All heavy atoms as TSV, in Angstrom:
chain	resi	resn	atom	element	x	y	z
A	1	MET	N	N	5.118	6.569	16.796
A	1	MET	CA	C	5.078	5.702	15.639
A	1	MET	C	C	6.037	4.565	15.882
A	1	MET	O	O	7.163	4.693	16.315
A	1	MET	CB	C	5.519	6.510	14.409
A	1	MET	CG	C	5.518	5.630	13.206
A	1	MET	SD	S	5.623	6.340	11.541
A	1	MET	CE	C	6.652	7.728	11.636
A	2	ALA	N	N	5.559	3.313	15.568
A	2	ALA	CA	C	6.360	2.099	15.731
A	2	ALA	C	C	7.483	2.018	14.668
A	2	ALA	O	O	7.250	2.414	13.506
A	2	ALA	CB	C	5.529	0.858	15.705
A	3	ALA	N	N	8.629	1.511	15.058
A	3	ALA	CA	C	9.694	1.331	14.102
A	3	ALA	C	C	9.326	0.138	13.191
A	3	ALA	O	O	8.711	-0.778	13.635
A	3	ALA	CB	C	10.975	1.044	14.858
A	4	LEU	N	N	9.736	0.271	11.928
A	4	LEU	CA	C	9.469	-0.836	10.998
A	4	LEU	C	C	10.793	-1.522	10.541
A	4	LEU	O	O	11.801	-0.965	10.629
A	4	LEU	CB	C	8.768	-0.280	9.771
A	4	LEU	CG	C	7.379	0.358	9.961
A	4	LEU	CD1	C	6.858	0.896	8.704
A	4	LEU	CD2	C	6.392	-0.740	10.520
A	5	SER	N	N	10.614	-2.782	10.176
A	5	SER	CA	C	11.715	-3.554	9.686
A	5	SER	C	C	11.191	-4.276	8.393
A	5	SER	O	O	10.009	-4.270	8.130
A	5	SER	CB	C	12.073	-4.574	10.758
A	5	SER	OG	O	13.180	-5.276	10.330
A	6	TYR	N	N	12.077	-4.834	7.652
A	6	TYR	CA	C	11.676	-5.663	6.474
A	6	TYR	C	C	11.999	-7.090	6.610
A	6	TYR	O	O	13.001	-7.447	7.253
A	6	TYR	CB	C	12.454	-5.047	5.248
A	6	TYR	CG	C	11.918	-3.747	4.813
A	6	TYR	CD1	C	12.436	-2.561	5.316
A	6	TYR	CD2	C	10.902	-3.636	3.880
A	6	TYR	CE1	C	11.951	-1.280	4.891
A	6	TYR	CE2	C	10.353	-2.411	3.484
A	6	TYR	CZ	C	10.897	-1.249	3.986
A	6	TYR	OH	O	10.435	-0.040	3.612
A	7	VAL	N	N	11.198	-7.922	6.071
A	7	VAL	CA	C	11.373	-9.368	6.055
A	7	VAL	C	C	11.119	-9.866	4.626
A	7	VAL	O	O	10.311	-9.290	3.893
A	7	VAL	CB	C	10.510	-10.182	7.036
A	7	VAL	CG1	C	10.856	-9.796	8.443
A	7	VAL	CG2	C	9.028	-9.970	6.749
A	8	VAL	N	N	11.760	-10.944	4.235
A	8	VAL	CA	C	11.492	-11.624	2.955
A	8	VAL	C	C	10.561	-12.764	3.290
A	8	VAL	O	O	10.941	-13.674	4.040
A	8	VAL	CB	C	12.774	-12.056	2.249
A	8	VAL	CG1	C	12.442	-12.721	0.939
A	8	VAL	CG2	C	13.741	-10.912	2.036
A	9	THR	N	N	9.391	-12.766	2.731
A	9	THR	CA	C	8.388	-13.771	3.038
A	9	THR	C	C	8.581	-15.024	2.221
A	9	THR	O	O	9.352	-15.059	1.289
A	9	THR	CB	C	6.963	-13.201	2.821
A	9	THR	OG1	O	6.733	-13.080	1.421
A	9	THR	CG2	C	6.733	-11.837	3.517
A	10	SER	N	N	7.747	-16.019	2.486
A	10	SER	CA	C	7.804	-17.280	1.802
A	10	SER	C	C	7.331	-17.118	0.317
A	10	SER	O	O	7.496	-18.084	-0.419
A	10	SER	CB	C	6.988	-18.300	2.482
A	10	SER	OG	O	5.608	-17.950	2.622
A	11	ALA	N	N	6.736	-15.974	-0.027
A	11	ALA	CA	C	6.318	-15.757	-1.428
A	11	ALA	C	C	7.559	-15.494	-2.329
A	11	ALA	O	O	7.427	-15.429	-3.543
A	11	ALA	CB	C	5.353	-14.608	-1.500
A	12	CYS	N	N	8.735	-15.448	-1.746
A	12	CYS	CA	C	9.943	-15.111	-2.493
A	12	CYS	C	C	10.170	-16.160	-3.573
A	12	CYS	O	O	10.079	-17.343	-3.386
A	12	CYS	CB	C	11.147	-15.172	-1.517
A	12	CYS	SG	S	12.764	-14.922	-2.386
A	13	ALA	N	N	10.402	-15.633	-4.819
A	13	ALA	CA	C	10.673	-16.524	-5.990
A	13	ALA	C	C	12.187	-16.809	-6.148
A	13	ALA	O	O	12.554	-17.524	-7.093
A	13	ALA	CB	C	10.148	-15.807	-7.247
A	14	GLY	N	N	13.024	-16.202	-5.312
A	14	GLY	CA	C	14.459	-16.441	-5.429
A	14	GLY	C	C	15.168	-15.760	-6.561
A	14	GLY	O	O	16.266	-16.136	-6.950
A	15	CYS	N	N	14.596	-14.683	-7.082
A	15	CYS	CA	C	15.242	-13.991	-8.258
A	15	CYS	C	C	16.485	-13.234	-7.843
A	15	CYS	O	O	17.341	-12.947	-8.626
A	15	CYS	CB	C	14.237	-13.083	-8.956
A	15	CYS	SG	S	13.783	-11.607	-8.012
A	16	GLY	N	N	16.586	-12.846	-6.569
A	16	GLY	CA	C	17.790	-12.086	-6.128
A	16	GLY	C	C	17.785	-10.625	-6.354
A	16	GLY	O	O	18.719	-9.916	-6.142
A	17	ALA	N	N	16.636	-10.116	-6.888
A	17	ALA	CA	C	16.553	-8.672	-7.180
A	17	ALA	C	C	16.799	-7.828	-5.930
A	17	ALA	O	O	17.479	-6.816	-5.969
A	17	ALA	CB	C	15.198	-8.290	-7.847
A	18	CYS	N	N	16.243	-8.191	-4.806
A	18	CYS	CA	C	16.401	-7.410	-3.643
A	18	CYS	C	C	17.790	-7.484	-3.072
A	18	CYS	O	O	18.381	-6.480	-2.650
A	18	CYS	CB	C	15.435	-7.935	-2.475
A	18	CYS	SG	S	15.654	-9.643	-2.069
A	19	LEU	N	N	18.383	-8.646	-3.206
A	19	LEU	CA	C	19.764	-8.846	-2.776
A	19	LEU	C	C	20.749	-8.003	-3.576
A	19	LEU	O	O	21.633	-7.315	-2.975
A	19	LEU	CB	C	20.110	-10.335	-2.959
A	19	LEU	CG	C	21.457	-10.823	-2.422
A	19	LEU	CD1	C	21.201	-11.983	-1.526
A	19	LEU	CD2	C	22.339	-11.146	-3.581
A	20	LEU	N	N	20.526	-7.812	-4.877
A	20	LEU	CA	C	21.359	-7.009	-5.689
A	20	LEU	C	C	21.088	-5.508	-5.558
A	20	LEU	O	O	21.993	-4.690	-5.818
A	20	LEU	CB	C	21.181	-7.409	-7.161
A	20	LEU	CG	C	21.587	-8.834	-7.501
A	20	LEU	CD1	C	21.143	-9.221	-8.920
A	20	LEU	CD2	C	23.137	-9.052	-7.302
A	21	THR	N	N	19.900	-5.187	-5.147
A	21	THR	CA	C	19.505	-3.753	-5.096
A	21	THR	C	C	19.849	-3.131	-3.747
A	21	THR	O	O	20.113	-1.893	-3.737
A	21	THR	CB	C	17.957	-3.689	-5.306
A	21	THR	OG1	O	17.662	-4.145	-6.574
A	21	THR	CG2	C	17.524	-2.175	-5.221
A	22	CYS	N	N	19.944	-3.841	-2.682
A	22	CYS	CA	C	20.135	-3.316	-1.381
A	22	CYS	C	C	21.447	-2.553	-1.279
A	22	CYS	O	O	22.498	-3.136	-1.436
A	22	CYS	CB	C	20.101	-4.446	-0.287
A	22	CYS	SG	S	20.409	-3.777	1.377
A	23	PRO	N	N	21.407	-1.214	-1.025
A	23	PRO	CA	C	22.631	-0.433	-0.953
A	23	PRO	C	C	23.506	-0.742	0.301
A	23	PRO	O	O	24.713	-0.460	0.248
A	23	PRO	CB	C	22.132	0.990	-0.920
A	23	PRO	CG	C	20.777	0.942	-0.358
A	23	PRO	CD	C	20.198	-0.437	-0.799
A	24	GLU	N	N	22.957	-1.359	1.287
A	24	GLU	CA	C	23.706	-1.649	2.495
A	24	GLU	C	C	24.066	-3.127	2.563
A	24	GLU	O	O	24.644	-3.567	3.573
A	24	GLU	CB	C	22.849	-1.347	3.667
A	24	GLU	CG	C	22.463	0.159	3.787
A	24	GLU	CD	C	23.626	1.114	3.793
A	24	GLU	OE1	O	24.663	0.750	4.407
A	24	GLU	OE2	O	23.529	2.175	3.184
A	25	HIS	N	N	23.774	-3.940	1.496
A	25	HIS	CA	C	24.096	-5.331	1.510
A	25	HIS	C	C	23.549	-6.015	2.718
A	25	HIS	O	O	24.195	-6.882	3.388
A	25	HIS	CB	C	25.605	-5.583	1.348
A	25	HIS	CG	C	26.217	-4.866	0.208
A	25	HIS	ND1	N	25.986	-5.196	-1.075
A	25	HIS	CD2	C	26.939	-3.764	0.166
A	25	HIS	CE1	C	26.587	-4.383	-1.854
A	25	HIS	NE2	N	27.178	-3.443	-1.151
A	26	ALA	N	N	22.250	-5.668	3.061
A	26	ALA	CA	C	21.636	-6.235	4.267
A	26	ALA	C	C	20.833	-7.455	3.989
A	26	ALA	O	O	20.300	-8.034	4.940
A	26	ALA	CB	C	20.730	-5.133	4.886
A	27	ILE	N	N	20.729	-7.915	2.778
A	27	ILE	CA	C	19.987	-9.154	2.476
A	27	ILE	C	C	21.060	-10.177	2.090
A	27	ILE	O	O	21.916	-9.996	1.291
A	27	ILE	CB	C	18.998	-8.838	1.383
A	27	ILE	CG1	C	18.069	-7.795	1.764
A	27	ILE	CG2	C	18.220	-10.195	1.019
A	27	ILE	CD1	C	17.037	-7.290	0.694
A	28	ARG	N	N	20.871	-11.303	2.689
A	28	ARG	CA	C	21.833	-12.447	2.558
A	28	ARG	C	C	21.035	-13.739	2.327
A	28	ARG	O	O	19.944	-13.906	2.768
A	28	ARG	CB	C	22.662	-12.618	3.783
A	28	ARG	CG	C	23.577	-11.481	4.099
A	28	ARG	CD	C	24.842	-11.588	3.333
A	28	ARG	NE	N	25.853	-10.718	3.867
A	28	ARG	CZ	C	26.220	-9.563	3.329
A	28	ARG	NH1	N	25.643	-9.200	2.221
A	28	ARG	NH2	N	27.187	-8.847	3.847
A	29	PRO	N	N	21.678	-14.697	1.619
A	29	PRO	CA	C	21.071	-16.030	1.504
A	29	PRO	C	C	21.093	-16.637	2.954
A	29	PRO	O	O	22.016	-16.489	3.747
A	29	PRO	CB	C	22.086	-16.814	0.620
A	29	PRO	CG	C	22.887	-15.775	-0.119
A	29	PRO	CD	C	22.921	-14.602	0.812
A	30	GLY	N	N	20.036	-17.377	3.225
A	30	GLY	CA	C	19.879	-18.028	4.479
A	30	GLY	C	C	19.742	-19.538	4.328
A	30	GLY	O	O	19.952	-20.014	3.220
A	31	PRO	N	N	19.314	-20.225	5.352
A	31	PRO	CA	C	19.205	-21.704	5.273
A	31	PRO	C	C	18.166	-22.138	4.302
A	31	PRO	O	O	17.091	-21.495	4.180
A	31	PRO	CB	C	18.766	-22.080	6.659
A	31	PRO	CG	C	18.833	-20.849	7.521
A	31	PRO	CD	C	19.008	-19.682	6.667
A	32	GLY	N	N	18.430	-23.111	3.525
A	32	GLY	CA	C	17.456	-23.658	2.613
A	32	GLY	C	C	17.165	-22.833	1.386
A	32	GLY	O	O	16.230	-22.907	0.763
A	33	GLY	N	N	18.062	-21.859	1.150
A	33	GLY	CA	C	17.855	-20.924	0.004
A	33	GLY	C	C	16.992	-19.697	0.263
A	33	GLY	O	O	16.771	-18.870	-0.609
A	34	ALA	N	N	16.506	-19.611	1.476
A	34	ALA	CA	C	15.685	-18.377	1.846
A	34	ALA	C	C	16.602	-17.153	1.885
A	34	ALA	O	O	17.806	-17.259	2.106
A	34	ALA	CB	C	15.094	-18.620	3.223
A	35	LEU	N	N	15.997	-16.027	1.698
A	35	LEU	CA	C	16.779	-14.776	1.829
A	35	LEU	C	C	16.305	-14.142	3.183
A	35	LEU	O	O	15.193	-14.165	3.572
A	35	LEU	CB	C	16.385	-13.823	0.730
A	35	LEU	CG	C	16.828	-14.295	-0.671
A	35	LEU	CD1	C	16.322	-13.259	-1.700
A	35	LEU	CD2	C	18.331	-14.357	-0.767
A	36	ILE	N	N	17.328	-13.584	3.861
A	36	ILE	CA	C	17.079	-12.970	5.171
A	36	ILE	C	C	17.605	-11.538	5.176
A	36	ILE	O	O	18.558	-11.253	4.526
A	36	ILE	CB	C	17.704	-13.748	6.313
A	36	ILE	CG1	C	19.208	-13.901	6.132
A	36	ILE	CG2	C	17.040	-15.123	6.535
A	36	ILE	CD1	C	19.959	-14.425	7.404
A	37	VAL	N	N	16.904	-10.638	5.926
A	37	VAL	CA	C	17.311	-9.281	6.047
A	37	VAL	C	C	18.075	-9.124	7.336
A	37	VAL	O	O	17.540	-9.527	8.424
A	37	VAL	CB	C	16.047	-8.376	6.034
A	37	VAL	CG1	C	16.499	-6.898	6.214
A	37	VAL	CG2	C	15.278	-8.509	4.739
A	38	LEU	N	N	19.280	-8.617	7.205
A	38	LEU	CA	C	20.080	-8.413	8.449
A	38	LEU	C	C	19.715	-7.075	9.081
A	38	LEU	O	O	20.140	-6.007	8.550
A	38	LEU	CB	C	21.605	-8.415	8.096
A	38	LEU	CG	C	22.060	-9.699	7.382
A	38	LEU	CD1	C	23.562	-9.551	6.981
A	38	LEU	CD2	C	21.904	-10.906	8.322
A	39	GLY	N	N	18.887	-7.125	10.125
A	39	GLY	CA	C	18.346	-5.919	10.746
A	39	GLY	C	C	19.439	-4.943	11.233
A	39	GLY	O	O	19.216	-3.719	11.109
A	40	SER	N	N	20.619	-5.434	11.529
A	40	SER	CA	C	21.685	-4.586	11.952
A	40	SER	C	C	22.269	-3.752	10.854
A	40	SER	O	O	22.856	-2.664	11.105
A	40	SER	CB	C	22.773	-5.390	12.644
A	40	SER	OG	O	23.352	-6.245	11.772
A	41	ARG	N	N	22.083	-4.158	9.589
A	41	ARG	CA	C	22.614	-3.469	8.432
A	41	ARG	C	C	21.527	-2.698	7.705
A	41	ARG	O	O	21.814	-1.696	6.959
A	41	ARG	CB	C	23.281	-4.447	7.471
A	41	ARG	CG	C	24.524	-5.079	8.047
A	41	ARG	CD	C	25.221	-5.852	7.002
A	41	ARG	NE	N	25.980	-4.858	6.259
A	41	ARG	CZ	C	27.089	-5.110	5.522
A	41	ARG	NH1	N	27.547	-6.383	5.619
A	41	ARG	NH2	N	27.708	-4.252	4.909
A	42	CYS	N	N	20.261	-3.057	7.893
A	42	CYS	CA	C	19.196	-2.503	7.137
A	42	CYS	C	C	18.893	-1.050	7.592
A	42	CYS	O	O	18.807	-0.803	8.808
A	42	CYS	CB	C	17.913	-3.340	7.360
A	42	CYS	SG	S	16.453	-2.662	6.508
A	43	THR	N	N	18.866	-0.076	6.665
A	43	THR	CA	C	18.514	1.296	6.973
A	43	THR	C	C	17.079	1.635	6.667
A	43	THR	O	O	16.701	2.754	6.745
A	43	THR	CB	C	19.447	2.233	6.146
A	43	THR	OG1	O	19.230	2.012	4.737
A	43	THR	CG2	C	20.944	2.051	6.450
A	44	ARG	N	N	16.272	0.619	6.345
A	44	ARG	CA	C	14.856	0.743	6.069
A	44	ARG	C	C	14.540	1.713	4.918
A	44	ARG	O	O	13.592	2.463	4.991
A	44	ARG	CB	C	14.113	1.214	7.320
A	44	ARG	CG	C	14.036	0.004	8.373
A	44	ARG	CD	C	14.427	0.523	9.757
A	44	ARG	NE	N	14.660	-0.510	10.750
A	44	ARG	CZ	C	15.770	-1.129	10.936
A	44	ARG	NH1	N	16.850	-0.856	10.229
A	44	ARG	NH2	N	15.877	-1.995	11.898
A	45	CYS	N	N	15.392	1.665	3.880
A	45	CYS	CA	C	15.172	2.584	2.708
A	45	CYS	C	C	14.034	2.146	1.870
A	45	CYS	O	O	13.452	2.908	1.122
A	45	CYS	CB	C	16.487	2.665	1.927
A	45	CYS	SG	S	16.935	1.150	1.042
A	46	GLY	N	N	13.702	0.793	1.902
A	46	GLY	CA	C	12.596	0.267	1.173
A	46	GLY	C	C	12.864	-0.073	-0.328
A	46	GLY	O	O	11.991	-0.584	-1.052
A	47	GLU	N	N	14.093	0.036	-0.731
A	47	GLU	CA	C	14.490	-0.287	-2.155
A	47	GLU	C	C	14.212	-1.769	-2.436
A	47	GLU	O	O	13.783	-2.096	-3.520
A	47	GLU	CB	C	15.927	0.106	-2.415
A	47	GLU	CG	C	16.053	1.601	-2.519
A	47	GLU	CD	C	17.526	2.012	-2.928
A	47	GLU	OE1	O	18.107	1.331	-3.759
A	47	GLU	OE2	O	17.975	3.009	-2.403
A	48	CYS	N	N	14.425	-2.604	-1.461
A	48	CYS	CA	C	14.215	-4.061	-1.640
A	48	CYS	C	C	12.727	-4.359	-1.937
A	48	CYS	O	O	12.446	-5.153	-2.860
A	48	CYS	CB	C	14.695	-4.851	-0.468
A	48	CYS	SG	S	13.914	-4.335	1.068
A	49	ALA	N	N	11.867	-3.711	-1.242
A	49	ALA	CA	C	10.415	-3.881	-1.416
A	49	ALA	C	C	9.990	-3.346	-2.790
A	49	ALA	O	O	9.165	-3.944	-3.502
A	49	ALA	CB	C	9.635	-3.284	-0.330
A	50	GLU	N	N	10.504	-2.214	-3.205
A	50	GLU	CA	C	10.190	-1.655	-4.475
A	50	GLU	C	C	10.584	-2.470	-5.689
A	50	GLU	O	O	9.837	-2.498	-6.670
A	50	GLU	CB	C	10.832	-0.234	-4.610
A	50	GLU	CG	C	10.168	0.752	-3.669
A	50	GLU	CD	C	10.854	2.137	-3.832
A	50	GLU	OE1	O	11.349	2.469	-4.929
A	50	GLU	OE2	O	10.847	2.858	-2.813
A	51	VAL	N	N	11.669	-3.160	-5.588
A	51	VAL	CA	C	12.183	-3.874	-6.716
A	51	VAL	C	C	11.631	-5.379	-6.837
A	51	VAL	O	O	11.734	-5.990	-7.865
A	51	VAL	CB	C	13.718	-3.882	-6.756
A	51	VAL	CG1	C	14.260	-4.775	-5.640
A	51	VAL	CG2	C	14.271	-4.279	-8.039
A	52	CYS	N	N	11.053	-5.839	-5.781
A	52	CYS	CA	C	10.591	-7.259	-5.706
A	52	CYS	C	C	9.436	-7.446	-6.694
A	52	CYS	O	O	8.353	-6.862	-6.524
A	52	CYS	CB	C	10.167	-7.652	-4.316
A	52	CYS	SG	S	9.635	-9.387	-4.234
A	53	PRO	N	N	9.571	-8.372	-7.676
A	53	PRO	CA	C	8.480	-8.523	-8.662
A	53	PRO	C	C	7.367	-9.334	-8.148
A	53	PRO	O	O	6.273	-9.335	-8.803
A	53	PRO	CB	C	9.226	-9.303	-9.772
A	53	PRO	CG	C	10.393	-10.060	-9.100
A	53	PRO	CD	C	10.806	-9.129	-7.969
A	54	VAL	N	N	7.460	-10.054	-7.038
A	54	VAL	CA	C	6.354	-10.750	-6.484
A	54	VAL	C	C	5.869	-10.259	-5.110
A	54	VAL	O	O	5.126	-10.962	-4.388
A	54	VAL	CB	C	6.702	-12.303	-6.372
A	54	VAL	CG1	C	6.942	-12.841	-7.790
A	54	VAL	CG2	C	7.909	-12.541	-5.484
A	55	ASP	N	N	6.306	-9.091	-4.753
A	55	ASP	CA	C	5.892	-8.411	-3.517
A	55	ASP	C	C	6.152	-9.327	-2.262
A	55	ASP	O	O	5.351	-9.446	-1.438
A	55	ASP	CB	C	4.410	-8.001	-3.541
A	55	ASP	CG	C	4.188	-6.936	-4.586
A	55	ASP	OD1	O	5.038	-6.050	-4.770
A	55	ASP	OD2	O	3.110	-6.965	-5.197
A	56	ALA	N	N	7.313	-9.956	-2.262
A	56	ALA	CA	C	7.701	-10.846	-1.190
A	56	ALA	C	C	8.422	-10.170	-0.064
A	56	ALA	O	O	8.770	-10.777	0.951
A	56	ALA	CB	C	8.530	-12.017	-1.691
A	57	VAL	N	N	8.729	-8.858	-0.155
A	57	VAL	CA	C	9.372	-8.132	0.905
A	57	VAL	C	C	8.305	-7.338	1.625
A	57	VAL	O	O	7.637	-6.510	1.027
A	57	VAL	CB	C	10.518	-7.214	0.357
A	57	VAL	CG1	C	11.193	-6.504	1.496
A	57	VAL	CG2	C	11.533	-8.022	-0.438
A	58	ALA	N	N	8.212	-7.557	2.893
A	58	ALA	CA	C	7.096	-6.922	3.729
A	58	ALA	C	C	7.721	-6.100	4.856
A	58	ALA	O	O	8.748	-6.466	5.410
A	58	ALA	CB	C	6.194	-7.948	4.244
A	59	GLU	N	N	7.039	-5.078	5.121
A	59	GLU	CA	C	7.311	-4.198	6.297
A	59	GLU	C	C	6.554	-4.796	7.535
A	59	GLU	O	O	5.407	-5.161	7.436
A	59	GLU	CB	C	6.842	-2.782	6.151
A	59	GLU	CG	C	7.706	-1.884	5.347
A	59	GLU	CD	C	7.218	-0.462	5.327
A	59	GLU	OE1	O	6.027	-0.271	5.074
A	59	GLU	OE2	O	8.046	0.438	5.600
A	60	VAL	N	N	7.311	-4.968	8.593
A	60	VAL	CA	C	6.735	-5.437	9.811
A	60	VAL	C	C	7.212	-4.640	10.983
A	60	VAL	O	O	8.269	-3.919	10.900
A	60	VAL	CB	C	7.114	-6.948	10.128
A	60	VAL	CG1	C	6.547	-7.875	9.018
A	60	VAL	CG2	C	8.625	-7.082	10.179
A	61	PRO	N	N	6.500	-4.583	12.079
A	61	PRO	CA	C	6.976	-3.827	13.266
A	61	PRO	C	C	8.276	-4.476	13.789
A	61	PRO	O	O	8.454	-5.656	13.781
A	61	PRO	CB	C	5.869	-4.084	14.298
A	61	PRO	CG	C	4.636	-4.419	13.522
A	61	PRO	CD	C	5.141	-5.125	12.330
A	62	ALA	N	N	9.240	-3.593	14.088
A	62	ALA	CA	C	10.539	-4.018	14.566
A	62	ALA	C	C	10.477	-4.552	15.944
A	62	ALA	O	O	9.614	-4.217	16.727
A	62	ALA	CB	C	11.556	-2.920	14.449
C-alpha cells in the first residue's frame, strides 16, 4: 500500500479550520496566503480533511 500525505488545494477558502484543528501543528501559512502541510510534522490523522468546509484538503501519494 502506498503511503499517503495531505495537501491543501487551491479550493481553500482560507478559513483556518484545518490550521486550528491539526493536533501536530503541521499546517502553516505559506506564500501568498496559501496554507501548506509540513510533511515532517504530519501524522496523517486526517482531522484537517474532516474539518474542512470546502473539501480543500486532499490525500495524495507521498
